[in-house]
N, C-alpha and C positions, 0 to 999 in steps of 0.2 A: 504494500500500500504506500502511495506517495504521501509524504507528511509535510512537505514544504514547497513553496514556489521555486526555490533554488534546486530542489531535487527534480521537479518537473522540467525545469529548463535544462538541467544536465541530461536527463533522459531524452529530451527532444534533440539535443545536439548529438547524442550518441546515435540515435536513429537516423538523423540526417547524414551523419558521416558514413553510416553503413550503406545508405542509398547512394551516396557519392562514390564510394568504393565499388559498389556493384555496377554502377553505370560508367565508371572511369574508362573502360575499354571501348565504349561506344562513341563513334563519331557522330551518330545521329539516331533518331528514332522516328519512324514513320507510322502513323496510326490511320487506318482506313475505317470510315464509318460503314458498318455492316448491319445497320438496322434494316427493317423491312423496306423502308423507302429508299435507302442507299442501294440495297441489292436490286430492287426494281429499276433503279436508275442506271445500273451498270457497275456497281462497286466490285463485283467478283472479277470482272475483266480488268478493272483498275488494279486490284490487288495482284492479279496474275502478271500484269505488265510491270508493276513495280518489282516483284520478285524476279522476273525474267531479266529486267534491266540490271538489277543488282548482281545477278548471277553472271551476266555477260561481262560486267565490269569487275568481277571477282571482288566485290565489296562485302567483306565478312564482318565489318565493324558497324553495320547499320542494323538496328533492331526493327523488325516490322511486326506490328500487332494490329488487332482489329478491336473495334468497340461497337457498342450498340448505337441506338439513335442519339445523334448529337443535338437534334432539335431544330435544325435549319433545313427542313425537308426541301424547300424550294431550290436550294443550292446543291443538292446531292448529285453525284457522289462527292463526299467531302474527304479531304486528306489533310492531316496535320503533319507538319515537319517540325521536329523539336531537335535543335542543336544545342548542346550544353552551353550555358552562359548567354544564350540569345533568346529573344522572345519567341514563343510558339507562333507559327504561321499556319493559318487554315486556308486551304485552297478549295474553291467551289466549282461545281460543274466539271469535274475532272473526268476525262475519258482516257483510254489506254495511251493515246499519243501524248496527251498532256502529262500523264503520269511519268512517262519515260523522260520527257523534258524536265519535269520537276526533279527527278533523280539527277539528271545531267547538270542542270543549272544550279539548283539550290543545294542539293546534298553534296555533289562533287565539287562545284565551283564556288559555293557560298553566295550565289546571286539569286535573290528572290525574284520570282516571275510575277511582278506587281499586278499585271492586268487580270490575273486569276485569283488574287487574294481576296477573301471575304472577311478575314479577321486576323489581327495581330495581337497576341496576348502579352502578358507580362513575362519577364525573364525569371 
């Protein structure tokens, strides 16, 4: 049981450090919205294109995950790109061709494809 604010802060820092260590080997994380609306809009093809492009480029330091509904159905398929130390970038209306360009431009070269961005988060 936590008995003081200092103890809670220490526990928080320990957990944040554990997360940092776990993610230290990752160059980036890509999250594809795979809720019903995302799948209906083509998210499966987007996920396949991302995995294929990462494979062709032999990028093993990029984590790819899926999530459920992101809540912005009109912009589906949605793809988040999270690069450590940078704000999260959410791309909307992504198709397979755009997904490949996002990998090439944003993940590999660090250049955000601004015309497809629907949201930029906090770092």
